[in-house]
Residue, then its C-alpha position, 0 to 999 in steps of 0.5 A: m499500500p503507497g505510504s503504508g509506512d509513513s509516520t502518520v500511519l505508524r503514529m495512528l496504529g501506536s494510539v489504536p490501545l490494542f496496538s500501542s505496545l507494539s514495536e515500530r517495526q510491528r506497526k509496519t508490518l500491519a500498516e504493510t499488510g492492511k489496504e487501503r479503501s475510500y470511500a465516497a461521502g454517504a457510502s457505508i463502510v459496513k453494516r450493522g448485521d454484516k459479519g465482522v470480518g476486520f479493523y478499519l483505521v480512519l487515514d482521512g475524512k469522517a465517518d458516523v457511526r449510526k444506531d438504529n439510524k442515529s448518529v453515535a459517534a463521529l470518528g476522524p482521522g486516526q480514530f478506528f473501529g472494527e478491533m475487536a473482529l480481528f478476534d471473532e467475526q461476530p456480526r456488526t454491531a452499528d453501520v458505520v457510514a463515510e460523511i464526506p470522502t473518507r479514506c481507511l486502512v483496512l486490515s482483515s482477521w485473516e491478513f491480521w493474524g497471516a502477518l504476526s505468526k510468526e512473531p510470538e512476542v507480537l501475540r504475546s503482547l497482543m494477550q496481554e492487552m486483552v488480559r489488561r481490557l478484561r481486568a479493568p473494572v467496568p462502570t456502573l450505572s450508579e457512578 
């Protein structure tokens, strides 16, 4: 992918909690493995109920996350969605639509695991992050 190794994309990947403990070389592997996709304004990026097959990092543009036709989040450059789809293929829980022309780095689960299967230290790092997330206190409604 052109520009996949540039410092902006590597910095963006490093800001994703799941990838924050990866080395620059490991993030570069992910960047080179992913595919760049462009979406026109109004285009659907993912649809609620569709099988989740990967992770999306917004490189530029703006995407709207919608549930039941109501906007619940706006995503801009450096923001992401679908990281859990790297671990399972559960259906998407929301629609994501490009508000303006938007470009994303898309990393499918099979590309992700294929790229990292030769690097056990990466797998360990990812598992440690997942465990950290599972152990983190969950806020209650009374807080």
